[in-house]
C-alpha positions as CSV (number, residue, x, y, z in Angstrom):
1,M,0.0,0.0,0.0
2,K,1.1,3.6,-0.4
3,L,2.5,5.4,2.5
4,R,-0.4,7.9,2.8
5,T,-2.8,4.9,3.1
6,H,-0.7,3.6,5.9
7,Y,-0.9,7.0,7.6
8,V,-4.6,7.3,7.5
9,F,-5.4,3.8,8.3
10,S,-3.1,3.8,11.4
11,L,-4.3,7.1,12.4
12,G,-7.9,5.9,12.4
13,L,-7.0,2.7,14.2
14,L,-4.8,4.3,16.9
15,S,-7.3,7.1,17.5
16,L,-10.2,4.6,17.8
17,L,-8.3,2.6,20.4
18,D,-7.2,5.6,22.3
19,S,-10.6,7.3,22.4
20,F,-11.7,4.5,24.7
21,L,-8.8,5.2,27.0
22,L,-8.4,8.9,27.0
23,S,-10.9,11.7,27.6
24,N,-8.9,14.5,25.9
25,F,-9.5,14.1,22.2
26,L,-6.8,16.5,21.2
27,E,-4.1,14.2,22.9
28,V,-5.7,11.3,21.2
29,I,-5.2,12.9,17.8
30,I,-1.8,14.3,18.4
31,I,-0.2,11.2,19.9
32,S,-1.9,8.9,17.2
33,G,-0.8,11.1,14.3
34,I,2.8,11.3,15.5
35,I,3.1,7.6,16.1
36,S,1.4,6.8,12.8
37,V,3.6,8.9,10.6
38,T,6.9,8.1,12.3
39,A,6.4,4.4,12.7
40,N,5.1,3.9,9.0
41,N,8.0,6.0,7.8
42,V,10.5,3.9,9.7
43,I,9.0,0.6,8.6
44,D,8.8,1.6,4.9
45,Y,12.2,3.4,4.6
46,L,14.2,0.7,6.5
47,G,12.3,-2.2,5.0
48,H,12.7,-1.5,1.3
49,E,15.8,-1.9,-0.7
50,I,16.5,-1.5,-4.4
51,R,17.2,-4.6,-6.4
52,G,17.9,-3.7,-10.0
53,K,15.2,-1.4,-11.2
54,Y,12.7,-2.6,-8.5
55,I,12.0,-1.7,-4.9
56,S,11.7,-4.8,-2.7
57,R,10.5,-5.4,0.8
58,T,12.9,-7.0,3.3
59,P,12.3,-9.0,6.3
60,R,14.2,-6.3,8.3
61,T,10.9,-4.6,9.1
62,H,8.1,-6.5,7.2
63,T,7.6,-9.4,9.6
64,L,5.0,-9.2,12.3
65,P,7.3,-9.5,15.4
66,R,9.9,-7.0,13.9
67,S,7.2,-4.6,13.0
68,I,6.0,-4.6,16.7
69,G,9.6,-3.9,17.7
70,W,10.0,-1.0,15.3
71,G,6.7,0.5,16.4
72,L,7.9,0.4,20.0
73,L,11.3,1.8,19.0
74,T,9.7,4.8,17.3
75,S,7.5,5.5,20.3
76,V,10.5,5.6,22.7
77,P,11.4,9.3,22.0
78,I,7.7,10.3,22.4
79,V,7.5,8.3,25.7
80,L,10.7,10.1,27.0
81,A,9.3,13.5,26.2
82,L,6.0,12.6,27.8
83,Y,7.7,11.4,30.9
84,F,8.7,14.9,31.8
85,L,5.6,16.5,30.6
86,S,2.7,14.4,31.1
87,S,0.9,11.6,33.1
88,T,1.7,7.9,33.4
89,E,-1.6,7.1,31.6
90,L,-0.6,8.9,28.4
91,I,2.8,7.2,28.5
92,L,1.2,3.7,28.7
93,I,-1.2,4.6,25.9
94,T,1.7,5.8,23.8
95,I,3.5,2.5,24.3
96,L,0.3,0.6,23.4
97,D,0.1,2.7,20.2
98,G,3.7,1.7,19.4
99,V,2.8,-2.0,19.8
100,I,-0.4,-1.6,17.5
101,V,1.1,0.5,14.6
102,G,3.5,-2.2,13.3
103,P,0.8,-4.9,13.0
104,S,-1.6,-2.4,11.3
105,H,1.1,-1.8,8.7
106,M,1.6,-5.5,8.2
107,L,-2.3,-5.9,7.9
108,L,-2.4,-3.6,4.8
109,D,0.8,-5.0,3.2
110,I,-0.4,-8.6,3.5
111,F,-3.0,-7.7,0.8
112,T,-0.3,-6.6,-1.7
113,E,1.5,-8.5,-4.3
114,R,4.4,-9.7,-2.4
115,G,2.9,-9.7,1.1
116,I,4.9,-9.9,4.2
117,Y,7.6,-12.3,5.5
118,H,7.3,-15.1,8.0
119,K,9.9,-17.8,8.8
120,V,9.5,-21.4,7.8
121,N,12.2,-24.0,8.6
122,G,14.8,-21.3,9.0
123,R,14.0,-19.5,5.6
124,W,12.1,-16.4,5.0
125,R,8.9,-16.9,3.0
126,R,6.5,-14.5,1.8
127,I,2.7,-14.7,2.6
128,A,0.0,-12.8,0.9
129,L,-3.7,-13.0,1.4
130,A,-4.4,-11.2,-1.9
131,H,-2.2,-10.0,-4.7
132,F,-3.2,-6.4,-5.3
133,S,-0.7,-4.0,-6.7
134,Y,0.7,-1.6,-4.0
135,D,-0.6,1.4,-5.9
136,N,-4.1,0.0,-6.8
137,P,-6.3,3.1,-6.3
138,I,-9.4,1.0,-5.4
139,V,-7.7,-1.0,-2.6
140,N,-5.8,2.1,-1.4
141,G,-9.2,4.0,-1.4
142,L,-10.8,1.3,0.7
143,A,-8.2,1.3,3.2
144,I,-8.3,5.1,3.4
145,I,-12.0,4.9,3.9
146,A,-11.7,2.4,6.6
147,G,-9.2,4.6,8.3
148,V,-11.5,7.7,8.1
149,I,-14.5,5.6,9.3
150,M,-12.4,4.6,12.4
151,L,-11.4,8.2,13.0
152,F,-15.1,9.3,12.7
153,A,-16.0,6.6,15.3
154,A,-13.4,7.8,17.6
155,I,-14.8,11.3,17.3
156,H,-18.3,9.9,17.8
157,N,-17.0,7.9,20.9
158,H,-15.5,11.0,22.4
159,N,-18.5,13.2,21.8
160,Y,-21.0,10.7,22.9
161,D,-19.2,10.2,26.3
162,Y,-18.8,14.0,26.7
163,Y,-22.5,14.8,26.0
164,Y,-23.8,11.8,28.0
165,Q,-22.0,12.9,31.1
166,Y,-22.9,16.5,30.5
167,Y,-26.6,15.5,30.0
168,H,-26.7,13.4,33.2
169,Y,-24.8,16.0,35.2
170,Y,-27.2,18.8,34.5
171,N,-30.3,16.6,34.8
172,Y,-29.1,15.3,38.1
173,Y,-28.7,18.7,39.6
174,S,-31.8,20.4,38.1
């Protein structure tokens, strides 16, 4: 998938998960956005190499366990900054986002032509659930739409909780 597709899908997924755990939606969007962009950039730029005139994925970042590690590694500077600026709750959610962003990248890449890597009998093998081109506009569009729907669900979740508490607070005291 294209990198912008990974950005939007990961942003939607992370913000949806974070909206259940955090009450401040601005923190949700900022943390999810930073982790989505940095982790997806690291996974794609370190996990591709040029072979002849083609760009190929490598098992350096495009395996499930290694993608979790790279996601955690990219969240470490954010965790260090939050250690001095914010609460423990936000630090733990940032670590959770670092764990989730790598598998979300692999989820999209497993539907492309070359898929992702897994180890069989000591050798790297590729696995793909579908063989769509990485730049297929329909598949990229569907993944972007799924990310946007998850982002809207996160916004709705935040607004519903806010207005639900607001409504019951003022009905209780009136």
